[in-house]
C-alpha positions in Angstrom: -12.6 17.8 -15.4 -15.1 15.7 -13.6 -14.4 13.7 -10.4 -12.6 10.4 -10.9 -14.3 7.1 -10.3 -12.4 4.1 -8.8 -13.9 0.7 -9.0 -12.9 -2.2 -6.7 -12.1 -4.3 -9.8 -9.1 -1.9 -10.6 -7.3 -3.3 -7.5 -8.6 -6.9 -7.4 -5.8 -9.5 -7.5 -8.3 -12.1 -8.8 -8.9 -10.1 -12.0 -6.9 -10.0 -15.1 -6.1 -6.8 -17.0 -8.7 -7.8 -19.5 -11.3 -8.1 -16.8 -10.5 -4.6 -15.5 -7.6 -4.7 -13.1 -5.5 -1.5 -13.6 -2.6 -2.0 -11.2 0.2 -4.5 -11.5 -0.3 -7.8 -9.7 2.3 -6.8 -7.1 0.0 -3.9 -6.1 -3.3 -5.8 -6.4 -5.1 -7.2 -3.3 -7.7 -9.9 -2.8 -11.3 -8.7 -2.5 -10.6 -5.0 -2.1 -13.4 -3.0 -0.4 -14.7 0.5 -1.1 -13.8 1.3 2.5 -10.2 0.4 2.0 -10.1 2.3 -1.3 -11.6 5.4 0.3 -9.0 5.2 3.1 -6.2 4.9 0.5 -7.6 7.9 -1.5 -7.6 10.0 1.7 -4.0 8.9 2.4 -3.1 10.2 -1.1 -4.7 13.5 -0.1 -8.1 13.6 -1.8 -11.7 13.5 -0.6 -13.5 10.2 -1.2 -17.2 9.5 -1.6 -18.3 5.9 -1.3 -21.2 4.6 -3.4 -21.9 1.1 -2.2 -24.7 -0.1 -4.4 -23.0 0.6 -7.8 -22.0 -2.2 -10.1 -18.9 -2.2 -12.4 -20.2 -2.1 -16.0 -18.5 -5.4 -16.8 -20.0 -7.1 -13.8 -23.6 -5.8 -13.6 -24.6 -8.8 -11.4 -22.3 -7.9 -8.6 -22.7 -4.7 -6.6 -19.3 -4.1 -5.1 -19.5 -0.4 -5.1 -17.2 2.4 -6.2 -15.3 5.4 -4.8 -15.6 8.9 -6.3 -12.4 10.9 -5.9 -13.0 14.7 -5.5 -10.4 17.3 -6.1 -8.0 15.1 -8.2 -8.7 17.1 -11.4 -5.0 17.8 -12.1 -3.8 14.3 -11.6 -3.9 11.7 -14.4 -6.3 8.9 -13.5 -3.6 6.2 -14.0 -1.3 8.0 -11.6 -4.1 8.2 -9.1 -4.9 4.5 -9.5 -1.3 3.5 -9.0 -0.9 5.7 -5.9 -4.1 4.3 -4.4 -2.9 0.7 -5.2 0.4 1.3 -3.3 -1.5 2.6 -0.3 -3.9 -0.4 -0.4 -0.9 -2.6 0.0 0.2 -0.6 3.1 -3.3 -0.7 4.5 -3.5 -4.5 4.1 0.0 -5.1 5.6 -0.8 -3.2 8.8 
């Protein structure tokens, strides 16, 4: 399986599910950054590679970046997204 890609939109509280948010509103945060997502990925136990100039396919006008997760081949993407979302909450609440 290839590396998993996490977009900032997956965790954005200002987005709807239809617009690309993949976590429940309770786990979503306002204006998540690739740095925060990478930190959360590392907390979950995987390596993270930040690509800052990438654009989410549904928002090609806005380069918010993405995080590539290395070594998460055995984990389902949705489980990874939910775990990262929970850590993002903890990071923001520090």
